[in-house]
MITOR-493495 format. One record per residue (C-alpha): chain; x, y, z; residue in one letter. Coordinates in steps of 0.5 Angstrom, whole numbers, plus 500, padded with zeros to 3 digits. Example, Ala and Ser with C-alpha at 12.3 -4.5 7.8 and 13.67 -1.06 7.14 Angstrom:
REM residues 2
+-------+------+-------+-----+------+
! chain ! east ! north !  up ! resn !
+-------+------+-------+-----+------+
!     A !  525 !   491 ! 516 !    a !
!     A !  527 !   498 ! 514 !    s !
+-------+------+-------+-----+------+
//
This chain:
REM residues 333
+-------+------+-------+-----+------+
! chain ! east ! north !  up ! resn !
+-------+------+-------+-----+------+
!     A !  505 !   563 ! 484 !    x !
!     A !  504 !   557 ! 479 !    x !
!     A !  501 !   553 ! 484 !    x !
!     A !  496 !   558 ! 485 !    x !
!     A !  494 !   559 ! 478 !    x !
!     A !  487 !   554 ! 478 !    x !
!     A !  485 !   558 ! 484 !    x !
!     A !  485 !   565 ! 482 !    x !
!     A !  483 !   563 ! 475 !    x !
!     A !  477 !   560 ! 478 !    x !
!     A !  476 !   566 ! 484 !    x !
!     A !  477 !   571 ! 478 !    x !
!     A !  472 !   567 ! 472 !    x !
!     A !  467 !   567 ! 478 !    x !
!     A !  467 !   574 ! 481 !    x !
!     A !  467 !   577 ! 473 !    x !
!     A !  461 !   572 ! 471 !    x !
!     A !  457 !   574 ! 478 !    x !
!     A !  458 !   582 ! 476 !    x !
!     A !  457 !   581 ! 469 !    x !
!     A !  450 !   576 ! 471 !    x !
!     A !  448 !   582 ! 475 !    x !
!     A !  449 !   589 ! 472 !    x !
!     A !  448 !   585 ! 465 !    x !
!     A !  442 !   579 ! 466 !    x !
!     A !  439 !   576 ! 461 !    x !
!     A !  432 !   578 ! 459 !    x !
!     A !  427 !   572 ! 461 !    x !
!     A !  424 !   571 ! 454 !    x !
!     A !  432 !   568 ! 452 !    x !
!     A !  432 !   564 ! 459 !    x !
!     A !  429 !   557 ! 457 !    x !
!     A !  434 !   558 ! 450 !    x !
!     A !  439 !   558 ! 456 !    x !
!     A !  437 !   552 ! 460 !    x !
!     A !  436 !   548 ! 454 !    x !
!     A !  443 !   550 ! 451 !    x !
!     A !  446 !   548 ! 459 !    x !
!     A !  444 !   542 ! 458 !    x !
!     A !  445 !   540 ! 451 !    x !
!     A !  453 !   542 ! 453 !    x !
!     A !  453 !   540 ! 460 !    x !
!     A !  450 !   533 ! 457 !    x !
!     A !  456 !   532 ! 451 !    x !
!     A !  462 !   534 ! 456 !    x !
!     A !  459 !   529 ! 461 !    x !
!     A !  458 !   524 ! 456 !    x !
!     A !  466 !   525 ! 453 !    x !
!     A !  469 !   525 ! 461 !    x !
!     A !  465 !   518 ! 463 !    x !
!     A !  468 !   515 ! 456 !    x !
!     A !  475 !   518 ! 458 !    x !
!     A !  474 !   515 ! 465 !    x !
!     A !  471 !   509 ! 463 !    x !
!     A !  477 !   508 ! 459 !    x !
!     A !  482 !   510 ! 465 !    x !
!     A !  479 !   506 ! 470 !    x !
!     A !  480 !   500 ! 465 !    x !
!     A !  487 !   502 ! 465 !    x !
!     A !  488 !   503 ! 471 !    x !
!     A !  485 !   496 ! 473 !    x !
!     A !  490 !   492 ! 468 !    x !
!     A !  496 !   496 ! 471 !    x !
!     A !  494 !   494 ! 478 !    x !
!     A !  492 !   487 ! 476 !    x !
!     A !  499 !   486 ! 473 !    x !
!     A !  502 !   489 ! 479 !    x !
!     A !  498 !   484 ! 484 !    x !
!     A !  502 !   479 ! 479 !    x !
!     A !  508 !   483 ! 481 !    x !
!     A !  506 !   483 ! 489 !    x !
!     A !  504 !   475 ! 489 !    x !
!     A !  510 !   473 ! 487 !    x !
!     A !  514 !   476 ! 492 !    x !
!     A !  509 !   474 ! 497 !    x !
!     A !  511 !   467 ! 495 !    x !
!     A !  518 !   468 ! 496 !    x !
!     A !  516 !   472 ! 504 !    x !
!     A !  512 !   466 ! 505 !    x !
!     A !  517 !   461 ! 504 !    x !
!     A !  522 !   464 ! 507 !    x !
!     A !  517 !   465 ! 514 !    x !
!     A !  516 !   457 ! 514 !    x !
!     A !  524 !   456 ! 512 !    x !
!     A !  525 !   460 ! 518 !    x !
!     A !  521 !   455 ! 522 !    x !
!     A !  526 !   449 ! 521 !    x !
!     A !  531 !   454 ! 524 !    x !
!     A !  528 !   455 ! 530 !    x !
!     A !  527 !   448 ! 532 !    x !
!     A !  534 !   446 ! 530 !    x !
!     A !  538 !   444 ! 537 !    x !
!     A !  544 !   444 ! 532 !    x !
!     A !  544 !   451 ! 529 !    x !
!     A !  542 !   454 ! 537 !    x !
!     A !  548 !   452 ! 540 !    x !
!     A !  545 !   455 ! 547 !    x !
!     A !  538 !   452 ! 545 !    x !
!     A !  536 !   450 ! 552 !    x !
!     A !  536 !   458 ! 553 !    x !
!     A !  530 !   459 ! 549 !    x !
!     A !  526 !   454 ! 553 !    x !
!     A !  528 !   457 ! 559 !    x !
!     A !  527 !   464 ! 557 !    x !
!     A !  520 !   462 ! 554 !    x !
!     A !  518 !   458 ! 562 !    x !
!     A !  521 !   464 ! 566 !    x !
!     A !  519 !   470 ! 560 !    x !
!     A !  512 !   468 ! 558 !    x !
!     A !  509 !   473 ! 553 !    x !
!     A !  515 !   477 ! 552 !    x !
!     A !  516 !   477 ! 544 !    x !
!     A !  520 !   481 ! 540 !    x !
!     A !  516 !   487 ! 539 !    x !
!     A !  516 !   487 ! 547 !    x !
!     A !  524 !   486 ! 547 !    x !
!     A !  525 !   492 ! 543 !    x !
!     A !  519 !   497 ! 545 !    x !
!     A !  519 !   503 ! 549 !    x !
!     A !  516 !   505 ! 555 !    x !
!     A !  515 !   502 ! 562 !    x !
!     A !  516 !   494 ! 561 !    x !
!     A !  517 !   491 ! 568 !    x !
!     A !  518 !   484 ! 564 !    x !
!     A !  522 !   487 ! 559 !    x !
!     A !  527 !   491 ! 564 !    x !
!     A !  528 !   484 ! 568 !    x !
!     A !  531 !   481 ! 562 !    x !
!     A !  535 !   486 ! 560 !    x !
!     A !  538 !   488 ! 566 !    x !
!     A !  537 !   482 ! 571 !    x !
!     A !  538 !   476 ! 567 !    x !
!     A !  545 !   473 ! 567 !    x !
!     A !  544 !   466 ! 565 !    x !
!     A !  540 !   466 ! 558 !    x !
!     A !  544 !   468 ! 553 !    x !
!     A !  540 !   475 ! 550 !    x !
!     A !  544 !   475 ! 543 !    x !
!     A !  540 !   467 ! 543 !    x !
!     A !  534 !   470 ! 545 !    x !
!     A !  533 !   477 ! 540 !    x !
!     A !  535 !   473 ! 534 !    x !
!     A !  530 !   467 ! 536 !    x !
!     A !  524 !   472 ! 537 !    x !
!     A !  526 !   475 ! 530 !    x !
!     A !  525 !   469 ! 527 !    x !
!     A !  519 !   468 ! 531 !    x !
!     A !  516 !   475 ! 529 !    x !
!     A !  517 !   473 ! 521 !    x !
!     A !  514 !   466 ! 522 !    x !
!     A !  508 !   469 ! 526 !    x !
!     A !  504 !   463 ! 527 !    x !
!     A !  501 !   461 ! 532 !    x !
!     A !  500 !   453 ! 531 !    x !
!     A !  493 !   450 ! 533 !    x !
!     A !  493 !   445 ! 528 !    x !
!     A !  496 !   437 ! 528 !    x !
!     A !  500 !   439 ! 522 !    x !
!     A !  505 !   445 ! 523 !    x !
!     A !  504 !   451 ! 517 !    x !
!     A !  510 !   450 ! 516 !    x !
!     A !  510 !   443 ! 512 !    x !
!     A !  504 !   445 ! 508 !    x !
!     A !  504 !   447 ! 501 !    x !
!     A !  505 !   454 ! 500 !    x !
!     A !  499 !   458 ! 498 !    x !
!     A !  498 !   465 ! 496 !    x !
!     A !  498 !   469 ! 503 !    x !
!     A !  496 !   476 ! 501 !    x !
!     A !  499 !   481 ! 506 !    x !
!     A !  498 !   488 ! 509 !    x !
!     A !  502 !   494 ! 509 !    x !
!     A !  501 !   492 ! 517 !    x !
!     A !  504 !   485 ! 516 !    x !
!     A !  511 !   488 ! 512 !    x !
!     A !  512 !   493 ! 517 !    x !
!     A !  512 !   488 ! 523 !    x !
!     A !  517 !   483 ! 518 !    x !
!     A !  522 !   488 ! 516 !    x !
!     A !  525 !   490 ! 522 !    x !
!     A !  526 !   482 ! 524 !    x !
!     A !  530 !   481 ! 517 !    x !
!     A !  535 !   486 ! 518 !    x !
!     A !  536 !   483 ! 525 !    x !
!     A !  537 !   476 ! 522 !    x !
!     A !  543 !   479 ! 518 !    x !
!     A !  546 !   482 ! 524 !    x !
!     A !  547 !   477 ! 528 !    x !
!     A !  549 !   472 ! 522 !    x !
!     A !  553 !   476 ! 518 !    x !
!     A !  554 !   484 ! 520 !    x !
!     A !  556 !   484 ! 527 !    x !
!     A !  557 !   476 ! 527 !    x !
!     A !  564 !   477 ! 530 !    x !
!     A !  562 !   480 ! 536 !    x !
!     A !  555 !   477 ! 538 !    x !
!     A !  555 !   471 ! 534 !    x !
!     A !  561 !   467 ! 535 !    x !
!     A !  559 !   462 ! 540 !    x !
!     A !  552 !   462 ! 540 !    x !
!     A !  550 !   459 ! 532 !    x !
!     A !  554 !   454 ! 529 !    x !
!     A !  555 !   455 ! 521 !    x !
!     A !  551 !   449 ! 519 !    x !
!     A !  545 !   444 ! 522 !    x !
!     A !  539 !   442 ! 521 !    x !
!     A !  535 !   436 ! 523 !    x !
!     A !  535 !   431 ! 518 !    x !
!     A !  528 !   431 ! 517 !    x !
!     A !  527 !   438 ! 515 !    x !
!     A !  533 !   438 ! 511 !    x !
!     A !  528 !   437 ! 505 !    x !
!     A !  523 !   442 ! 507 !    x !
!     A !  528 !   447 ! 509 !    x !
!     A !  532 !   447 ! 501 !    x !
!     A !  525 !   446 ! 497 !    x !
!     A !  523 !   453 ! 501 !    x !
!     A !  529 !   456 ! 500 !    x !
!     A !  529 !   454 ! 492 !    x !
!     A !  523 !   459 ! 493 !    x !
!     A !  524 !   464 ! 498 !    x !
!     A !  531 !   466 ! 493 !    x !
!     A !  532 !   462 ! 487 !    x !
!     A !  540 !   463 ! 487 !    x !
!     A !  540 !   459 ! 493 !    x !
!     A !  537 !   453 ! 490 !    x !
!     A !  540 !   446 ! 492 !    x !
!     A !  544 !   450 ! 497 !    x !
!     A !  545 !   446 ! 503 !    x !
!     A !  543 !   451 ! 510 !    x !
!     A !  548 !   455 ! 513 !    x !
!     A !  549 !   461 ! 517 !    x !
!     A !  551 !   466 ! 511 !    x !
!     A !  545 !   464 ! 506 !    x !
!     A !  540 !   465 ! 512 !    x !
!     A !  544 !   472 ! 514 !    x !
!     A !  543 !   474 ! 506 !    x !
!     A !  536 !   473 ! 506 !    x !
!     A !  534 !   477 ! 512 !    x !
!     A !  538 !   482 ! 508 !    x !
!     A !  535 !   480 ! 502 !    x !
!     A !  528 !   481 ! 504 !    x !
!     A !  530 !   487 ! 509 !    x !
!     A !  533 !   491 ! 504 !    x !
!     A !  529 !   489 ! 497 !    x !
!     A !  523 !   484 ! 498 !    x !
!     A !  519 !   488 ! 503 !    x !
!     A !  520 !   494 ! 501 !    x !
!     A !  518 !   493 ! 494 !    x !
!     A !  512 !   489 ! 497 !    x !
!     A !  510 !   496 ! 501 !    x !
!     A !  511 !   501 ! 495 !    x !
!     A !  507 !   495 ! 490 !    x !
!     A !  501 !   495 ! 495 !    x !
!     A !  501 !   503 ! 497 !    x !
!     A !  500 !   503 ! 488 !    x !
!     A !  495 !   499 ! 488 !    x !
!     A !  491 !   503 ! 494 !    x !
!     A !  486 !   507 ! 493 !    x !
!     A !  484 !   512 ! 488 !    x !
!     A !  489 !   516 ! 485 !    x !
!     A !  488 !   524 ! 487 !    x !
!     A !  487 !   527 ! 480 !    x !
!     A !  482 !   522 ! 477 !    x !
!     A !  478 !   522 ! 484 !    x !
!     A !  478 !   530 ! 482 !    x !
!     A !  477 !   529 ! 475 !    x !
!     A !  470 !   525 ! 477 !    x !
!     A !  468 !   531 ! 482 !    x !
!     A !  468 !   535 ! 476 !    x !
!     A !  464 !   531 ! 472 !    x !
!     A !  459 !   531 ! 478 !    x !
!     A !  460 !   538 ! 479 !    x !
!     A !  458 !   539 ! 471 !    x !
!     A !  453 !   533 ! 471 !    x !
!     A !  449 !   537 ! 477 !    x !
!     A !  449 !   544 ! 475 !    x !
!     A !  449 !   544 ! 468 !    x !
!     A !  444 !   538 ! 467 !    x !
!     A !  440 !   536 ! 472 !    x !
!     A !  438 !   542 ! 476 !    x !
!     A !  437 !   546 ! 469 !    x !
!     A !  432 !   540 ! 467 !    x !
!     A !  429 !   540 ! 475 !    x !
!     A !  428 !   548 ! 474 !    x !
!     A !  424 !   547 ! 467 !    x !
!     A !  420 !   542 ! 470 !    x !
!     A !  417 !   546 ! 476 !    x !
!     A !  413 !   553 ! 476 !    x !
!     A !  418 !   558 ! 479 !    x !
!     A !  417 !   566 ! 478 !    x !
!     A !  421 !   570 ! 473 !    x !
!     A !  426 !   573 ! 477 !    x !
!     A !  427 !   566 ! 480 !    x !
!     A !  428 !   562 ! 474 !    x !
!     A !  433 !   567 ! 470 !    x !
!     A !  436 !   568 ! 477 !    x !
!     A !  437 !   560 ! 478 !    x !
!     A !  439 !   559 ! 471 !    x !
!     A !  444 !   564 ! 471 !    x !
!     A !  447 !   561 ! 478 !    x !
!     A !  447 !   554 ! 474 !    x !
!     A !  451 !   557 ! 468 !    x !
!     A !  456 !   561 ! 473 !    x !
!     A !  458 !   554 ! 476 !    x !
!     A !  458 !   550 ! 470 !    x !
!     A !  462 !   554 ! 467 !    x !
!     A !  467 !   554 ! 473 !    x !
!     A !  466 !   546 ! 473 !    x !
!     A !  469 !   546 ! 467 !    x !
!     A !  475 !   550 ! 468 !    x !
!     A !  476 !   546 ! 474 !    x !
!     A !  476 !   540 ! 469 !    x !
!     A !  480 !   542 ! 465 !    x !
!     A !  486 !   544 ! 469 !    x !
!     A !  485 !   537 ! 473 !    x !
!     A !  484 !   533 ! 466 !    x !
!     A !  491 !   537 ! 464 !    x !
!     A !  494 !   535 ! 471 !    x !
!     A !  492 !   528 ! 469 !    x !
!     A !  494 !   528 ! 462 !    x !
!     A !  501 !   531 ! 464 !    x !
!     A !  501 !   525 ! 470 !    x !
!     A !  500 !   520 ! 464 !    x !
!     A !  505 !   522 ! 460 !    x !
!     A !  510 !   523 ! 465 !    x !
!     A !  509 !   516 ! 468 !    x !
!     A !  510 !   513 ! 460 !    x !
!     A !  517 !   516 ! 460 !    x !
!     A !  519 !   513 ! 467 !    x !
!     A !  516 !   506 ! 464 !    x !
!     A !  520 !   507 ! 458 !    x !
!     A !  527 !   509 ! 461 !    x !
+-------+------+-------+-----+------+
//
């Protein structure tokens, strides 16, 4: 019942005013004054609401700018993580069955992580999963997971992994694609390593030319790992960190920075309604010549609609203030 109080109030008020105006309409000699009052009241209320909305929009922009700073910091970590995976993917010292990767790419072109983990009919996936005995499926599963996170097709002379990390803005779709492969890294290198990883991945091993690049990006991906050498457990912990915290937090912040708050939008619509029925239409009505009956009827309709718009605004304004107070309470906890 409580959730419908706004609708019930609007319906009862609208019906009540309609009956009153129909039974006891104001004489036409008072209609001009009613129009002037309507324009004055509507104008004052609109001015106050516009001032409030302007302040609210400024505050929202400030909050979003602050959230964007957090998003960019987390995005910088994600970019560094993606880059350091490249050095692992190309390291013959890490992959015990490194040659299986080249064979997989030759025999199963286009079969990537998404297709390997996908649903539906895929003859190439069936062939690999059911008929393949010469290529290590664990090796390919982990490699394609890293490849899915790295997510770059190199078309330049210098690979993206060697470039200085720049701010890269990620979409929700990007984060969704990267999250599950992060868990796959933890799964093979720590969570189920004894069952699925032993004999496939070495605890250590990077190409000597890539060690400095790896450590530089490692310190950005996770400052707690700064100065540490590459090993399997560190890579597994990074996969878990990005799966459990970094990517979900980025997703949450990006969602908060997307779209217009529902309560703010409703408040704007009520303001628009007040301006239309309480200011613009009465001014237009005063500017044209109509019969007394039409003038009276339209004016009373505008009064009815403006009253309903004002009541609607008060409900939405209350909800907006309540949300603001709850947000401040949460931020102070």
